[in-house]
N, C-alpha and C positions, 0 to 999 in steps of 0.2 A: 504493499500500500504506499503510495507516494504522499508524503506529508506537505499538502499545500500551504498550510499555515506557516510551516517552517520556512518554505521557500519564500513566501510573501514577506516574513520578517527578515530573512537574511539577505534578500536582494536589494540593492539600491533602487531608487525610484527610477533612475535612467535604465537600469537593468530591466525592471519591470515595464516601463514603457516600450522597450525594444520587442518585447515578447508577451504580450498580455491581451485580455479580452475585457470589455466593459458590458455588463448587462444593462441596456438602456430601456427606460420606458419611454417608448416613442410617443410624441404628442401628435394630435390630429393636425392635418394641414401641411406636414412635411412629407417628402418622398423619403424612402429608405435611404437613397443616395444622399440626399441633403443632409440627413442625420449623421451618416458616416463622415461627410465632408466637414460638417460643424465639429465633430470630435477631432478630425485631423488638424483643423486650424488651432483649436484650443490647445493641443499639445505640440503643434508644429512638427507633426509626424510626417514621415516620407509617405506613408500610405495607410489607408485604413479600409476595411471592407465589412460589409454586414452578412449576417447569416441567415438569409431568407427574406425575400421582398414582402413588406406591408404596403397595401394601398395608402395613398396620402390620408384618407379620412380614419383609417384603421389605427388603433392605439395599442400599446402594450409592449411585450417583451420583443426586443431587437438587440441581439448580441452583436457587438461591433469589434472587430479585431484591429490591433494596432501593429504596424510595422511588420516584423518577420512572422507574427501570428496570423497574418493574412495567408500564408502557405497552407494553413490547416483548415481553411473555410470549408473546403469540400468534404472533410471528414466530419464536421459538425453539422453541416446543413441538412443532410438527408435523414433527419430524425423526426419523429412524430411531433405534431404541434397541437395544442389545446386552446380553444377559444370559448369565450362568453359572448353571446350575440342576441340581437333583437331582430325579428322579422314581422312584417305586416301581412296579415291574412286579407285576401281580397273578398272572401266570404265567409260566412259562419260555418263553423264545423264543431262537432261534439269533442270535447276534450279527450276522451278515450280513443276516438277515432283517430285524432290527430297523433296521439302517442303511438297508436299502431302504424300509421303511415310513416312517421318518422323512423320507427324500429326497421321498417322495410329497407332503409338506406344503410343500415348497419351491416358491415361485411364488405365484400368486394363488389364495387359498382364501376360502371363505365361512365366517364365524365369527359365532355368537350370542353376545353377552355373557353372563357367568355369572349365576346367579340373584341373587347378593348385589351385583351392580354397580348403580351409580346411573343408567345410562343405560338407554334403551329396548331391550328384549330382542327385536331384529329382526336378521336375518341381514344382515351387512355384508361387503363384500369387503375383505380385507387382503392385504398383500403380505409373504411370509416369505422373506427373502433368504438366510438360513442356518438350519438346524436340524440340527446335527451331534452325532453321538455322540463322547464324549471317552473315557470309561472306564466299566467296569462292576465292581461289587463285590456279589456274589451277585444280589439282584434290585434294587439300587439303581443307577440309570445317571445319570451326570454328563453333561451336554450344554451346547452354546453355541448361542444362537438370537439372530439378528439380524432385526428385524422393523420393519414400518411403524409409526409411532405409532398407538395405540389397539388394538394387537393384545393379546389376553389370552394370557399364556404359560401360566397354569393351565389355560385351556381348551384350548389347543394340546396339552397333554400329556394331558388326559382325552379329547380327540377322537382322538388317536393310539391311546390305550388301546382305544377301540372297535374298532380293527382288530387288535388283538394280544392280546385277552384281559383288557384292563383295565390302567390305569396312572394314577397321580395324582402331582402335583407335591408335593415335600416341603420344598424349599428353593430360594430364588431370590435372585440378587444382580445388580443393574444395573451393569455396567461401563462403559457409554457411553450418553450421551444427546445426539444430535447432535454438536456439537464438543467437549462436556464429557466428560473421561475420568476413570476412577478413579484413575490415578496422580497427578492433580492436584487431588484432593479433599481435604477437611478434615473431622475429626470436630468435633462440637459443643464438645468440651472444648478443643480447639486454638483455636477460634474465640473463645470465652470468655476463654480465657487471653491471647490476643493483645490483645483489646480492654482487658482489665484492666491489661496492661503499658503500654498507650497511655495510659490514664487515670491511672494512678498513678505510672509512671515516666517518661512522655513519650517512651516507646520506640516509634516507629512501625514498626519493621522487621517485626514479625510480621504486623501488620495490612496492611501495604502488600503482603506477599507473598500474603495471602488474597484481598483484594479485586481483583476483575477488573473493569476499567473496561467499562462497558456499550457502549462503542465497538467491542467485540468483535463486535457484529453486522455489522461491515464484512467479517468472514470468512465469513458466510453469505448476504450479500445484495451486489448490485452497487453500487458507490460512484460517485457523481457529484459532482465538484467544482464549486463555484460561486465567482463573483467577490465582492468584498467591497463593491461599489458599493451594492446594494440590501439589504443584510444586515438592516438594522434593520425594514425592511418584511416581509421574509421571515420573520423571527422574531415577527412578529405575525400570521402566517398567510397572507400574500400568495402567490398562486400563482407558480410558477417559470416565467419566460419564457426564450425561446431565448438572449436576450442575457445572461442571468445565468450561463449554464453555460460552464465551461471544458472544452474538449476535446469528446469524443463525448458524446452523450445515449444512456442506457441504453435498450435495447429492451425491457428487462424490465417487467411491469406495476408491480411494486413495487420500489423501490430506496431507498438511504439517501444523504442529502445532507451533504456536509462542506465546510467552509471550512478548507482545510489539514488539520490534525489535530483540528479542532473539529467535533463532532457537531451538525448543525443540525436534521434532521428525517428521518422516514420519509415518502417521497412516493409518489403513486400517478400513473403516466403517463396523460396525456390528449392528445387531439388537438383543441385548440381555437384554431386559428390560431397566434398567437405564444405562446400558454400551453402548455407541455409537460407540466406536473406540478401536482398540488395536494396539499396536506399531509395525510397521515394522522395523524401526531403531531409536534409542533414541541417541541423541549426546553425553550425558554424562553419559550413562550407562556403 
């Protein structure tokens, strides 16, 4: 188990800013790109990138990677997302019937991206893990949906509407994106204030609370520990050999490599004699 709190305490702020993630509570009215760009300007970072687009009017969890942590985006993005939303019903329907119709969308569904989406509009299979009724006020329904990444909630609501006389989404908030949760997210004003306190008052406490070491990838991928013997060569992209590994070798295709608490790389498993993995991304390369 990688001790993230230890890493957060022992790294300098500059080291954290080079390889960290911020769990942002995205406001309404901004695009996801604008939020990531706002963060880049606050920290004067070389690069920022978000983990999964939210429409401008949608609020909630939007993890943003800073500098070298951007290289990990693809590994974090393709995880389940959970939303709380509201939809407006175009006609009256019995509450029990509505719950039954919503439950029909749980499981594997075929979904075509909405007209305004940037992806090709072809039918794709997506998995809906939860689509539950929470409460009703006249024709406004509050619901919770847990879905596979790439599922469009607005389209889920309109597709439901085709079976019940019409419905459309009027409000949406993401409360979870993979391991990133609403309760541990920060608004842009909090982030800006924490950085200002660090720069002007040398107070690191607020910033240390907000910055998540990108080593948190160890919570979503198997960890393989290596010996220090050949670390210099491994950090230049050398494949990992059986003799480099401490303990068991992961059977997963992709895994993360650590030297103690130090992140080394994301590696892909291979079977090439004594070579057991080749690097996908090496932090210090």
